[in-house]
C-alpha positions, 0 to 999 in steps of 0.5 A: 770526536768525529761527525760520525760519532755524532750521527750514531749517537743521535740515531740512537737517541731517535729512540727517545726523542726528547733526550737531546734536549733536557742537557741544555734544559737544564743549564740553559733554561732553569739555572738562571730561572729564579724557581717560585718557592713561595710556599702558604707558610699558616698552612704549613704551620698547621701542618706541623702543628698537628704533627706536635699533638700525633706525635704527643699522642702516639708516643708509645706507638713510636717507642715499640716501633723504633726497634723495627726501625733501626733494623729496617735502617741496618738492613738498608745500610747493608745493602747501600753498601754492597757493591754490584758484579760489575762484570761483563763480558769483552766479546763484539756480539754481547756488544753488538747487541747493545748498539755498544759505540765506543770512539777515543781522543788521545792527548800526547804532549809533544817534545819541542823546544818553544810553543806552539804560537810564541817562543816561550820555551817548552822545556818544563823549567823551573821559572819565577814568577814575577806576578798574578792575574786574575780573571772570570771568564763568560762563554760568547757565541760561537761561528754559528752563532751559538751559545756552547752549554758546556760552556754557559754551564761553567760560566754558571760556576761563577768561579774566579781563576788566578795565574801565576805569571812566570818570567820566562815560560809565560809571555803576552800572547798566554792571555792574549794581549800579543797576537800569536807568532807563525805556528810552530813548525817543528810542531807541524813536522811531526802532526804531519809524520804522525798522519802519515802513519794512520795513512790520513788525508792530509788538508792541503791548507790549515786553519787555526780554530779557536776552541772557546774553554772557560774552566780557567784553564785558559787565561784567554777562554780560548785554546788554539787548534788546528785540523791537520789530517782525516781519514786515517786507520788502525789496524788492531788485533781483532780489528780495523778502526779508523783514524777520523781527525789528527789535530795539532793544538794548545796544552792547557793551564796545569792547576796549582790547588781550588775550592769551590770559588776559586781556582789558582793554575800555573800557565808555565805548559800552557801553550806547548804543543799538544796533538790530539787524535781522534777514533771512530766510534765503531771500537767493539769492544773496552778490550779493544779500546784498551788495545788501540790507547795502546797500539796509538800510544806506541805509535807517537812514542815511537817518533821520540818527539814526545813528552814522558811523564804523567800528565804528558798524554791524556785519553778520553773515551766516549761511549754508549749503547741503544736507548743511551747517550754520548758520556765523554770520560776525561783524565783516565791516568792508569790505560790498564784500566781503561777497560773496566772504565768502560765496563762500568759506564756501559753498566750505568747506563744500562741501570739508569735505563732500567731506573726510567722504565720502573718511573715510566711504569710508576707515573713519576713526578717531581715537584716544586721545591717547599721551605724546610728552614722552619722544621730544623731550627732546633735540628741536631743534625750536624751538615744543616745545623752547620749550614743554618747557623751561617743563615742560610736554609734547607729546601727539599722537593718532592719525588712522586713514584721514586721511593727505593730508587734513589737509592737503586746503585748503579755503578759500585758504591754508586746510586742515582741520588749519587748522579743528582747529587752530582748536579748540585753541588755546580752549585757549590752546595755539599750535596744533598740528603735523600730518603733512600737513604739511612736518616738515621745516621744523620740524627734524622728525628720521628718529628723532623721526617714527619713534617718534610713528609707533611709539608711534602705532602707524601705519601707511601712510593713518594721519596725526597730530597732535601739540600742546605746552604747560602739561600741563593747556592740552595736555590741554584742547586735545587734547580739543577737537581730536579730538572737532573732527577727529572731526566732520570724518567726520560733517559741519560744526559749527554755529560762529560764526566769525570775520574772519581774513584779509579780503584772502583773505575768510576765516574762523576759528573762534570759539566754537560758534553760539549758540541759544535758551537765553541769554535770559531775562525782564529783571524790572528792566525794566518792559514797553514799552506801544506806544500810537497816538501812537507809532505815529502818528510813526513813520509820519510819520517813517519814511525813504522810500529811494524818495523819496531816491533822486527827491530825489537824480535831481533834484539829480544829472545823472548817476544810475549817480553819484545810485545809488551814492552812495545806496547808499553810506556818504556818503550822509550826509556828502553832505547836510551838505556840501551843507547847509553848503557850498552847493557845486555836487551834482554835484561833491560827488558825482562827488568823493566816488564816483568821486575819492575811489576815484581816490585811496583806490587811488591811496594816499592815505588819503582814508577818514581824512579826517574830516568836519568836515575835508571840509565844510570842504575844500567851503566853500572852495570854493564861497566860490570861494578855491580850485579844484577842483583844489585840493579834490584837492590838500587831499584827498591832503594831509589834515589838520583845519586846512584853512585853514592847509593852503591857506596852507601849501602856496600853493592859494588861487585866482587870481581877478579882478583876480589874474587878469587881472595875471598874462594880462597879466605873461604876455603881455609875457613871452610877447611873445605874444597868441596865447590859446592860448599864454597858456592852456596857459602859464598852466595849465601852472604854476597848473593847482592856482590858477585854474579854467580857465573863468574863465581863457578868460574873461579871456583873451578879456577881454583881448584885447578891452581889447589890440585897443580899444587898438590 
């Protein structure tokens, strides 16, 4: 993302000078420190004994209050299950008042024959696995001598990474055991053409860099990336947005499986050329962000040199509001929902800022943790009992002035407690329990609740958080949870977040936001000098959005359908169908844009049909072997062998002399030559096999013959 975004985000953060510091504290200053959780056991035991006496004397009162507690818990549960209203407006003036900032990062895999820095095939072909490699990764200092906080965070998770080594799709370059080859010229030419399309300033001499990545997605713990161009622009319907930078870089490995201790990667796609296009952070509204993402995707697809399919393009969005913080949302596969994700992030930051103000009024404070293991030695709470059976521990801490706020909803089915839990889970615990939840659903006894409150010295306005698990994990989880809870009184941390629920468009914490500290030069790759010949070729090959629009308008009579197709991911498919089948462009466009949507809503898995099969369906139609109605039926059925499917389901078209014979047969059976009766009867029985237009023509011919013969 551009320096402009970082500068403006810092201006926003200056409203709260401490908000840019604590994210590093969470990772660097706290997580490695041993949490001093020693308590005075004798004092704690005395408190617990007193509670036993109090419970014995107050059994009658507890019994009378039990029903009231149940009612309170039910009310609380209903309140928490309620989904808050996220319908924010979409006008630019509203977001301007919020100090809204938004920028995009579009990552698109290129369709080249070879990878970016080696000779391995970039085609995703089947290949045998010949070996496996296991590695751990650690963070190192970048070019400026600082360690990136997100890289350090990943290192502290201490996960093991396994890589499947393929026979033809991987090599020693992937594991940094062989120097990189020359940068792929085919990929560079595509990048230069795209830079011209966005009217960007192409850099005279390109310097490959290393970007530190220690989440295991690259066996070498870095990704090679090269800035190609700067300072472009793109015109959308309501604003012109700057294209701040364009990079060409290596694709990462794909995840096969993962758990809290280990990830197994498929590095066959590792090193495939990838284009990253970054916008300025001045997109005015969530809907504008979605439109701009569609436009950039369209320009990429017009080149005809990008891969298509799930995972080949990724859209990351950066969002902040005044007083909040820059947050990067990754992993949005459904572009249609981008505006809803952005609105929910705005809402999340608004709610967190509201909570911050309430905590300030309450003089909120987060206390040091206390060992609560002895309280739960006979517990019936399964999630705690299971951990204690494995010799785990239970620890908790008091949050003064937090009562009711841990359960405060900030997004649909997300609360402040969820945010804190996300951090704790990074330490390999299952989550946490907090006092704003419906504790009866866990099975807490009155004794356990009273003992926890006494041990933590809680008052009326206080809350607590409890974490159970292996001792080392709990210590780390408590450290992360306490720091995130303390930060609630300060502001919003700089974060990278991932998709949690695609239906509700909610996100979860992944890691701290990375900084420039993870970049350093790639000393094994030579700089690339951009020549005038390369620039001239790029100018000739630059994709032209308006030229494509005009071309579609000539082919498709409905301009609204043409505009939808232009911005859709089916544009390349449309061109391939027309090229290979010569089918009617209007019918093809209507099918792709309207019929696909209709069938998808009806529950048919049309998006899973392979492109080759879709093209084959239209070839069968254009050749006259099936009707328009049969095209729809084949899309419902799916499958790959289209010719066999047509035969198996009896979808062949009845035409020509066969249709003449059918009309004559029906006329005899019905003892009628009425054209309406003939047409309606035949269509009711053979609507998938007969073209309505041809049927009308053939009936008219039949009636003329009948009249002539009589």
